C-alpha positions as CSV (number, residue, x, y, z in Angstrom):
1,M,199.3,69.6,133.7
2,R,196.4,71.7,134.9
3,L,192.8,69.7,136.4
4,I,190.3,71.4,135.7
5,L,186.3,70.4,136.4
6,A,184.2,71.8,133.5
7,S,181.5,72.6,136.7
8,Q,180.4,74.7,139.0
9,S,178.7,71.2,140.3
10,L,179.5,71.1,144.4
11,L,178.7,67.6,143.7
12,R,181.3,67.1,141.0
13,K,183.7,68.6,143.2
14,R,183.1,66.5,146.2
15,A,184.7,63.3,143.7
16,F,188.1,65.3,143.1
17,D,188.3,65.6,147.2
18,I,187.3,61.9,148.0
19,L,190.1,61.3,145.9
20,G,192.5,64.0,147.3
21,L,193.0,66.1,143.7
22,K,192.8,69.8,143.5
23,C,191.3,71.0,140.8
24,E,190.3,74.3,139.4
25,T,186.6,74.7,138.4
26,I,186.1,76.5,135.3
27,P,182.2,76.2,133.8
28,S,181.7,75.5,130.2
29,N,178.4,77.6,130.0
30,F,177.8,75.1,126.9
31,D,174.1,75.6,125.4
32,E,173.1,71.8,126.2
33,S,169.8,72.5,124.0
34,L,172.7,72.2,121.0
35,I,172.5,68.4,121.8
36,K,169.9,66.0,120.7
37,D,169.9,62.5,121.2
38,A,166.7,60.2,121.7
39,N,169.0,57.9,123.4
40,P,170.0,59.1,127.3
41,H,173.3,57.2,127.3
42,Q,174.6,58.9,124.4
43,R,172.9,62.2,124.8
44,T,175.1,62.3,128.7
45,K,178.1,61.0,126.8
46,K,178.0,63.6,124.0
47,L,177.0,66.4,126.5
48,A,180.0,65.4,128.9
49,E,182.3,65.3,126.0
50,A,181.1,69.0,124.6
51,K,181.4,70.4,128.1
52,A,185.0,69.2,128.3
53,L,185.8,70.3,124.7
54,T,184.4,73.7,125.5
55,V,186.4,74.7,128.3
56,G,189.5,72.1,126.7
57,V,190.2,73.9,123.6
58,K,190.5,77.6,125.7
59,H,193.1,76.0,128.2
60,P,196.2,74.4,126.5
61,D,198.3,71.6,128.4
62,S,195.1,70.4,130.9
63,L,193.1,67.7,131.7
64,V,189.4,68.7,131.9
65,V,186.6,66.8,133.3
66,A,182.8,67.3,132.4
67,G,180.0,65.6,133.3
68,D,176.4,65.5,132.9
69,L,173.4,63.5,134.4
70,F,169.6,62.9,134.3
71,A,166.7,60.6,135.5
72,V,164.6,58.8,132.9
73,M,161.1,57.4,133.9
74,D,159.0,55.7,131.3
75,H,160.9,56.8,128.9
76,K,160.8,60.4,129.4
77,V,163.7,62.5,130.3
78,Y,164.2,64.3,133.9
79,E,166.4,67.1,133.9
80,K,166.5,70.0,136.0
81,P,163.4,71.8,137.3
82,K,162.6,75.5,136.0
83,D,161.2,76.2,138.9
84,L,159.7,74.6,142.5
85,K,156.2,73.9,140.8
86,E,157.8,71.5,138.4
87,A,160.3,70.3,141.2
88,E,157.1,69.3,143.5
89,R,155.9,67.3,140.7
90,M,158.4,65.5,139.6
91,L,159.7,64.2,142.7
92,K,155.5,63.2,143.1
93,A,155.8,61.5,139.7
94,F,158.9,59.2,141.3
95,S,156.9,58.4,144.2
96,G,156.4,54.5,144.7
97,K,158.3,53.9,141.5
98,E,161.5,53.1,139.2
99,H,163.7,55.1,137.1
100,E,167.1,55.5,136.3
101,V,169.7,57.9,137.1
102,I,172.3,58.3,134.0
103,S,175.6,60.2,134.2
104,G,178.2,60.8,131.8
105,I,181.7,61.4,132.1
106,A,184.2,63.0,129.7
107,V,187.7,63.7,130.2
108,Y,189.9,65.6,127.8
109,N,193.6,66.1,127.2
110,S,194.0,69.0,125.6
111,K,197.7,68.5,125.4
112,T,197.3,65.1,123.4
113,K,193.4,66.3,122.3
114,K,192.5,62.8,123.2
115,M,188.9,62.6,124.9
116,L,187.8,59.5,126.7
117,S,183.7,59.2,128.3
118,T,181.1,57.4,128.5
119,S,177.8,57.0,130.5
120,K,176.5,54.8,133.4
121,M,173.1,54.3,134.9
122,C,171.6,53.0,138.1
123,K,168.2,51.9,138.6
124,V,166.4,53.7,141.9
125,K,163.1,52.6,143.4
126,F,161.9,55.2,145.5
127,R,159.3,54.2,148.3
128,V,155.9,56.4,148.3
129,I,157.1,59.5,149.6
130,N,154.5,61.7,150.8
131,S,153.5,65.8,150.3
132,F,155.2,66.7,154.0
133,E,158.5,65.0,152.8
134,I,158.4,66.6,149.3
135,K,157.7,70.0,150.9
136,D,160.5,69.7,153.0
137,Y,163.1,68.6,151.1
138,I,162.3,71.2,148.4
139,S,162.5,73.8,151.7
140,R,166.5,72.7,152.1
141,Y,167.7,72.2,149.0
142,P,168.7,73.8,145.8
143,V,166.2,71.3,144.1
144,L,166.8,73.9,140.9
145,R,170.4,72.6,140.3
146,F,170.0,69.3,140.4
147,A,168.6,67.0,137.2
148,A,164.9,65.5,138.4
149,A,165.2,67.7,141.7
150,F,167.2,65.8,144.0
151,D,171.3,65.3,144.9
152,G,172.4,62.5,146.5
153,D,170.9,62.9,149.8
154,G,167.6,63.0,148.1
155,L,168.0,60.1,146.5
156,L,169.2,58.7,149.7
157,R,166.5,60.0,151.7
158,F,163.7,58.6,149.3
159,A,165.0,55.6,147.9
160,E,163.7,52.1,148.6
161,R,166.4,50.3,146.3
162,I,169.6,51.0,144.2
163,D,170.6,49.2,141.6
164,G,174.3,49.9,139.9
165,S,176.4,52.5,139.1
166,Y,176.5,54.4,142.3
167,N,177.0,57.7,140.1
168,F,174.2,59.8,141.5
169,A,176.8,60.9,145.2
170,T,179.0,62.7,143.0
171,G,177.3,63.1,139.8
172,L,180.7,61.3,138.2
173,P,180.9,57.3,137.6
174,M,183.9,57.3,140.1
175,P,185.7,54.2,138.7
176,E,185.6,55.2,135.1
177,L,186.9,58.9,136.8
178,I,189.6,57.3,138.7
179,L,190.2,55.3,135.4
180,F,190.6,57.9,133.0
181,L,192.8,60.2,135.2
182,R,195.2,57.2,135.6
183,L,195.3,56.7,131.9
184,N,196.2,60.7,131.7
185,G,199.1,60.0,134.2
186,V,197.0,61.0,137.0
187,K,198.2,59.7,140.6
188,V,195.1,58.5,142.1
């Protein structure tokens, strides 16, 4: 059975590298604006499911893994910034404050037509970060590719405290990824 990652995300690919698994990467190109849900946990889960299903229906006898991730602060969802100015504004907004990083994961078995999915969350408190740090970070990282303009390195750089699932390091919650793969017969 083919193992497919429905994403071009290098972070999500890293999850497979950590597990020593080879996978194909096939982006879903799913229109994320089609999923509207006020509950961020449900939204990330539904987005991951839609991405996995979009790729899975085109590739029989495959196990398709997909994910979605964004940050939430003060009931506002922070997705990928549209430009560098928005990335800078996002990072300034998180300075000295706590937010949640929510990731959804879905594993779709196109042979059995079964979907396993969930979402996980961690709370992150940023220390106060200054304009120099933000500009330096934005100049060195592809911030437009990450929800809330930061990847795992950015989170580690700015975090004062992290509580909960370490889901931001790979963009997929690893314990659930391992469990879902095992439930589908993958030796990991």
